[in-house]
C-alpha positions in Angstrom: 97.2 135.7 105.2 99.5 134.3 108.1 100.4 130.8 107.5 102.3 128.6 110.2 104.1 125.4 109.5 102.8 122.7 111.8 104.7 119.7 112.4 102.7 116.6 113.1 103.4 112.8 114.1 100.9 109.8 113.6 101.0 107.7 116.4 98.0 105.4 116.0 95.8 104.3 113.4 92.5 102.7 114.8 91.2 100.5 112.3 88.8 97.4 112.9 90.5 94.4 111.7 87.7 92.9 109.6 87.3 96.5 107.7 91.5 96.0 107.1 91.1 92.6 105.8 88.3 93.6 103.3 90.2 96.6 102.2 92.8 94.4 101.5 91.1 92.0 99.5 89.8 94.8 97.6 93.0 96.1 97.1 94.5 92.5 95.6 91.6 92.3 92.9 92.2 95.9 92.1 95.7 95.0 91.3 94.8 92.3 88.7 93.8 94.6 86.1 97.0 97.0 86.8 99.3 93.8 86.2 97.5 93.5 82.8 98.5 96.7 81.9 101.9 96.9 83.1 102.3 93.4 81.3 101.1 95.0 77.9 103.2 98.1 78.2 106.3 96.3 79.0 105.7 93.5 76.1 105.2 96.5 73.7 108.4 98.2 75.0 110.6 95.0 74.7 109.0 94.1 71.1 109.9 97.7 70.0 113.5 97.4 71.5 114.2 93.9 70.4 113.0 94.8 66.4 115.3 97.9 66.8 118.2 95.8 67.9 117.3 93.2 65.2 117.0 96.0 62.6 120.5 97.2 63.4 122.5 93.9 64.1 120.9 91.8 61.0 120.2 94.4 58.2 123.3 96.7 58.7 
């Protein structure tokens, strides 16, 4: 099978304005649960790191 490399440049995207607005609103609402997940993971990570440093600094 002969595969050729094709180079393309995207020049224009034709999206109606209100469709783009609706998409961006959906994107904003979808980011809210992701924010909760990231906050939970970071809190867990920093709690573990803080506990580790406390154990090293005060119980050694």
